[in-house]
Backbone as a ProteinNet text record, in pm:
[ID]
protein_1_A
[PRIMARY]
MEEKVKSLTLPETLGRAAKLVSDKGASNWLTAVPLERHGFVLHKGAFRDALCLRYGWMPERLPTKYECGSAFSINHALNCPNGAFPILRHNGVRDSTEKLLAEVCLDVTLEPDLQPLEGESLDFASANHEDNVGADI
[TERTIARY]
13259.4	13245.5	13099	13042.4	12901	12886.8	12799.6	12775.7	12642.1	12635.1	12508.8	12449.3	12323.6	12254.3	12166.9	12186.4	12107.5	11966.6	11869	11729.4	11696.6	11627.6	11589.3	11444.4	11417.7	11282.1	11239.9	11130.7	11079.4	10966.1	10945.3	10826.8	10701	10593.2	10472.1	10420.3	10407	10351.9	10444	10574.5	10669.9	10676.3	10668.5	10667.2	10545.2	10429.7	10305.9	10318.5	10373.3	10391.7	10487.6	10596.9	10694.3	10631.3	10546.3	10479.5	10381.3	10303.6	10204	10267.6	10377.8	10440.3	10515	10544	10613.9	10518.9	10387.9	10290.9	10284.5	10248.3	10236.4	10133	10171.6	10081	10075.1	10145.8	10137.5	10195.3	10279.5	10340.7	10277.1	10169.1	10106.1	10064.7	10020.6	9976.4	10092.5	10215.3	10331	10366.2	10325	10358.9	10239.6	10122.8	10004.3	10021.6	9977.9	9983	9878.3	9915.9	9822.6	9716.8	9615.6	9507	9393.7	9367.5	9266.7	9127.5	9094.5	8959.4	8930.2	9034.7	9016.3	9043.7	9068.1	9091.9	9227.2	9326.4	9459.2	9554.9	9504.5	9590.1	9591.7	9711.2	9726.7	9798.4	9747.7	9823.7	9939.9	10036.8	10160.1	10137	10038.6	10010	9954.9	9864.4	9808.3	9915.4	10006.8	10115.9	10207.3	10241	10326.8	10259.3	10128.9	10055.7	10048.4	10029.7	10023.4	10156.6	10267.6	10398.6	10415.9	10372.4	10382.1	10300.8	10178.9	10094.9	10157.2	10216.2	10277.1	10391.1	10472.1	10589.4	10571.9	10449.8	10424.3	10478.2	10502.5	10548.5	10426.8	10441.7	10331.8	10329.3	10217.8	10207.8	10214.6	10251.8	10263.5	10126.4	10117.3	10000.3	9870.2	9873.5	9753.6	9686.8	9554.4	9486.3	9514.5	9489.8	9509.2	9385	9267.9	9141.4	9070.7	8994.4	8917.7	8776.4	8697.6	8562.5	8473.4	8493	8407.3	8455.1	8567.7	8619.6	8732.9	8759.4	8868.4	9002.9	9107.2	9242.9	9271.9	9338.5	9361.5	9468	9438.2	9536.6	9499.1	9595.6	9568.9	9467.3	9485.8	9394.8	9251.9	9235.9	9101.6	9041.7	9122	9071.4	9021.9	9088.2	9048.9	8930.3	8898.7	8794.5	8678.5	8685.4	8579.6	8449.7	8340.7	8214.6	8155.7	8203	8152.4	8232.3	8340.9	8428.2	8399.9	8481	8458	8513.1	8618.4	8683.4	8595.7	8524.7	8434.8	8325.6	8276.6	8174.2	8232.7	8355.8	8419.7	8442.4	8484.3	8504.2	8370.9	8266.6	8133.3	8089.3	8102.8	8060.4	8146.1	8274	8360.4	8314.3	8279.4	8227.4	8094.6	8007.6	7877.7	7894.8	7980.9	8000.1	8063.5	8161.7	8224.3	8123.6	8041.5	7938.6	7840	7801.3	7707	7766.8	7894	7958.2	7969.2	8008.8	8020.5	7884.8	7783.5	7649.9	7594.2	7626.2	7576.8	7633.6	7749.5	7807.9	7733.4	7667.7	7603	7451.6	7397.2	7253.2	7193.8	7065.3	6994.4	6936.6	6918.7	6850.6	6913.6	7044.8	7112.3	7128.9	7084.6	7101.4	7141.1	7199.1	7230.4	7101.4	7103	6981.7	6945.2	6815.6	6773.8	6789	6792.5	6793.9	6663.6	6671.6	6552	6470.1	6341.2	6256.2	6285.6	6277.7	6306.9	6203.9	6246.2	6155.6	6060.4	5935	5835.2	5754	5813.7	5743.2	5757.7	5823.6	5842.6	5944.2	5928.6	6019.9	6093.2	6226.6	6307.6	6374.4	6353.8	6399.6	6547.7	6607.2	6743.9	6844.1	6951.1	7054.8	7128.6	7128.8	7200	7121.8	6996.7	6914.6	6970.7	6977.7	7029.4	6912.3	6914	6804.7	6830.3	6944.8	6980.8	6900	6886.7	6820.3	6915.9	6862.8	6939.1	7026.8	6976	7048.3	7011.9	7111.8	7086.7	7062.7	6989.8	6968.7	7100.8	7116.5	7239.1	7229.8	7345.9	7344.8	7285.8
8355.9	8382.9	8418.7	8355.4	8372.2	8464.5	8566.3	8658.8	8627.5	8639.5	8624.9	8763.4	8775.8	8903.1	8890	8981.3	8979.9	9029.6	8959.6	8995	9119.5	9214.4	9338.6	9327.9	9352.7	9350.5	9493.3	9535.7	9670.6	9668	9779.4	9787.8	9766.3	9720.6	9682.6	9793.7	9916.6	10025.1	10061.2	10064.4	10096.7	9984.2	9859.9	9745.1	9746.7	9783.1	9792.5	9903.5	10019	10130.3	10090.9	10021.9	9979	9882.2	9792.2	9698	9769.9	9862.5	9933.2	10016.8	10086.9	10172.6	10092.3	9965.3	9883.1	9801.2	9805	9732.3	9790.1	9706.3	9747.8	9860.2	9968.1	10080.2	10180.4	10156.1	10245.2	10383.9	10397.1	10526.8	10596.5	10543.8	10604.3	10748.9	10781.2	10918.5	11017.5	10969.9	11059.1	11092	11005.9	11027.4	11071.7	11089.4	11132.8	11277.1	11303	11439.1	11521.5	11637.1	11714.7	11787.9	11714.7	11772.8	11813.2	11942.6	11992.6	11941	11925.1	11880.9	11738.4	11661.2	11524.5	11514.1	11626.7	11625.8	11572	11580.3	11527.3	11634.1	11745.5	11853.9	11854.6	11855	11866.9	11997.6	12073.4	12190.8	12142.8	12228.9	12183.8	12123.5	12173.1	12116.6	11975.1	11952.2	11818.5	11721	11768.5	11683.4	11644.4	11741.6	11715.9	11617.6	11636.9	11545.9	11405.1	11395.3	11264.2	11190.3	11262.1	11198.5	11151	11232.2	11192.6	11065.8	11061.2	10942.7	10821.3	10842.1	10732.7	10667	10747.7	10694.8	10681.3	10703	10684.3	10795.7	10913.4	11027.4	11104	11179.7	11260.2	11395.8	11428.4	11560.9	11672.5	11790.5	11905.8	11968.9	12046.5	12128.6	12048.2	11939.4	11860.2	11904.4	11893.9	11928.1	11822	11855.6	11758.1	11673.4	11729.6	11657.2	11652.6	11543.7	11529.3	11581.1	11595.7	11651.4	11580.6	11449.8	11371.7	11378.3	11445.7	11457.2	11361.8	11264.6	11169.4	11237.2	11179.1	11228.2	11208.4	11304.5	11299	11196.3	11114.6	11025.7	11013.3	10982.3	10967.8	10857	10743.5	10630.6	10668.7	10739.4	10779.3	10880.2	10974.1	11074.7	11011.2	10906.4	10841.4	10747.8	10707.8	10608.4	10652.1	10766.4	10810.5	10833.2	10767.5	10784.9	10924.9	11001.7	11138.2	11241.5	11200.6	11294.7	11304.9	11383.6	11413.8	11309.4	11236.4	11148.8	11034.4	10960.5	10857.3	10917	11036.1	11101.5	11141.8	11195.5	11234	11113	11000.1	10878.8	10831.3	10834.4	10794.6	10884.9	11014.9	11108.8	11097	11064	11044.1	10926.4	10817.1	10700.2	10735.8	10803.8	10844.2	10933.5	11034	11128.2	11061.4	10973.3	10900.8	10810.7	10742.9	10656.1	10738	10852.5	10939.1	10987	11026.3	11073.9	10963.4	10843.5	10731.5	10691.2	10686.6	10650.8	10756.6	10883.5	10991.7	10981.5	10915.8	10899.6	10796.2	10700.1	10592.1	10585.3	10661.3	10657.1	10797.4	10803.7	10931.7	10961.1	11087.9	11132.9	11082	11085.1	11043.6	11166.3	11155.7	11264.4	11204.8	11289	11247.1	11241.7	11164.4	11153.1	11289.3	11318.7	11448.6	11449.2	11568.6	11580.4	11525.1	11469.4	11421.2	11539.5	11520.6	11627.6	11648.2	11773.5	11799.7	11733	11702.3	11642.5	11749	11712.9	11806.1	11735	11719.9	11658.5	11507.7	11444.7	11300.4	11266.3	11149.3	11101.5	10979.4	10983.1	10870.9	10807.9	10677.6	10608.5	10572.9	10556.8	10507.6	10622	10597.5	10699.7	10729.8	10635.4	10655.2	10741.6	10773.7	10854.4	10995.8	11048.5	11182.7	11280.5	11374.3	11469.7	11603.7	11619.6	11749.1	11777.3	11906.2	11946	11925	11916.3	11900.3	11775.5	11666.6	11540.4	11459.5	11402.9	11320.2	11176.2	11105.6	10962.9	10890.5	10776.7	10698.5	10620.5	10573.6	10492.7	10357.7
10147.2	10288.2	10315.7	10413	10445	10565.2	10550.9	10661.9	10725.1	10855	10925.1	10943.8	10907.4	10924.8	11048.2	11140.8	11262.8	11232.2	11279.7	11260	11341.8	11279.8	11345.8	11389.8	11514.7	11567.5	11596.8	11536.4	11556.4	11658.7	11729.1	11815.1	11730.6	11792.3	11718.5	11627.4	11679.4	11597.6	11481.4	11506.8	11400.2	11297.7	11344.1	11252.8	11162.9	11219.7	11140.1	11035.9	11076.8	10983.1	10871.3	10905.7	10804.5	10705.5	10754.4	10665.3	10573	10627.2	10547.2	10436.7	10466.8	10365.6	10261.3	10290.2	10191.5	10104.6	10134.1	10052.7	9911.3	9817.2	9677.3	9665.2	9600.8	9578.2	9692.2	9801.2	9917.3	9890.3	9790.5	9761	9641.4	9590.2	9471.9	9494.2	9613.7	9639	9628.8	9648.1	9637.4	9492.8	9398.8	9258.3	9174.6	9236.9	9162.7	9115.5	8993.8	8940.1	9014.6	9070.8	9152.7	9069.2	9025.6	8947.5	9041.2	9048.3	9141.7	9108.9	8981.6	8944.4	8989.9	9018.7	9068.1	9218.4	9285.3	9429.3	9470.1	9382.1	9411.2	9463.2	9513.2	9558.5	9711.3	9771.3	9915.4	9945.4	10042.1	10084	10170.1	10196.2	10260.2	10399.3	10474.3	10606.1	10595.7	10499	10479.3	10431.3	10345.8	10298.4	10414.5	10497.8	10614.2	10710.2	10735.9	10823.9	10765.3	10633.6	10568.2	10582.1	10568.9	10588	10732.2	10827.6	10968.4	10994	10943.4	10962	10893.9	10777.7	10702.5	10779.7	10846.2	10914.7	11065.8	11114.4	11257.1	11345.2	11287.2	11364.7	11413.3	11518.5	11571.9	11500.6	11432.6	11368.5	11473	11428.8	11517.9	11542.9	11647.1	11681.6	11692.1	11767.3	11790.4	11919.8	11927.6	12052.7	12159.5	12285.5	12392.9	12414.6	12388.2	12402.3	12268	12246.3	12123.2	12145.5	12038.8	12045.3	12147.2	12163.3	12253.1	12397.8	12425.4	12560.5	12591.1	12503.9	12525.3	12500.2	12558.7	12531.9	12382.8	12322.3	12178.2	12143.6	12044.3	11982.8	11835.2	11752.4	11609.7	11586	11651	11633.6	11671.6	11784.5	11826.5	11728.4	11680.8	11586.9	11457.7	11411	11286.5	11303.1	11426.1	11446.8	11534.7	11599.8	11691.3	11614.2	11653.9	11581.8	11597.7	11695.4	11715.5	11637.3	11574.4	11505.2	11357.4	11290.6	11149.9	11054	11090.8	10994.2	10944.8	11031	10977.3	10887.3	10922.1	10840	10705	10705.4	10579.4	10489.6	10549.8	10469.8	10412.4	10492.8	10445.5	10331	10349.2	10246	10120.7	10136.3	10019.9	9935.2	10000.2	9927.6	9861.7	9934.9	9881.4	9758.3	9767.8	9657.9	9536.2	9559.8	9448.1	9377.6	9455.2	9397.3	9315.5	9366.6	9294	9161.8	9162.1	9039	8934.2	8979.2	8884.8	8828.4	8913.8	8865.5	8770.4	8795.7	8709.7	8568.4	8553.6	8420.7	8336.8	8401.3	8326.8	8345.4	8439.3	8466.7	8457.7	8434.9	8432.8	8570.5	8601.1	8722.5	8851.5	8861.6	8984.7	9073.1	9197.5	9294.9	9429.5	9513	9648.9	9728.5	9837.7	9917.9	9975.6	9982.4	10037.6	10189.6	10246.8	10391.9	10449.1	10567.7	10634.9	10683.9	10696.5	10747.7	10895.9	10942.4	11084	11174.9	11297.6	11395.9	11449.1	11461	11512.5	11619.9	11738.7	11849.9	11858.2	11759.1	11764.8	11873.5	11932	12034.9	11981.8	11983.6	11937.8	12059.8	12077.7	12198.2	12197	12080.6	12073.5	12086.1	12162.4	12182.1	12051.9	11956.8	11831.5	11732.3	11762.9	11671.9	11663.3	11543.2	11520.2	11522.5	11616.1	11633.7	11566.6	11500.6	11442.1	11315.6	11282	11158	11040.3	10918.9	10795.7	10796.9	10848.3	10853.1	10729.5	10663.1	10545.5	10584.5	10501.3	10524.6	10500.6	10566	10548.2	10418.1	10368.2	10245.6	10276.2
[MASK]
+++++++++++++++++++++++++++++++++++++++++++++++++++++++++++++++++++++++++++++++++++++++++++++++++++++++++++++++++++++++++++++++++++++++++

C-alpha cells in the first residue's frame, strides 16, 4: 500500500533556519568539550541565546533600539557596521591568525595601534578618528 506524503512548506525564515541546522557539522558546537583554554566555554546565557538563534526564536531581554539608532533586530545586530559583532568577528580572525603564525614563525605580533591624530584632517566619513585605533588587516 502506497502512502502519499503531503509536502510541508515552511515560512522563509523558518525554512532557512531548518536548512542551516541540518547542514553537516552544524551541531558540532553542541558536542564540543568545553575547554576554557581553547575558548569553548559558554555561560548559560550565551548557550540559551545560541539555541534561540539556531532555531529562529527571539532571545529574551533584547533592547528596542540598536547602538546606531535603528530598531533592534537580530539580523541588524549581526551585520551593523557600527556595532560590536563585525568587529568581534574581525578580531577573532586576526587573533586566530596571529596564534597560528606564532607557532611556525618567529617575532609574530599583532598590529600596533595607530598614532593619534594631531591636527590632521581626514576627508572621508569612513575614517576612524578615535585614539588607540588598530590598523586593519
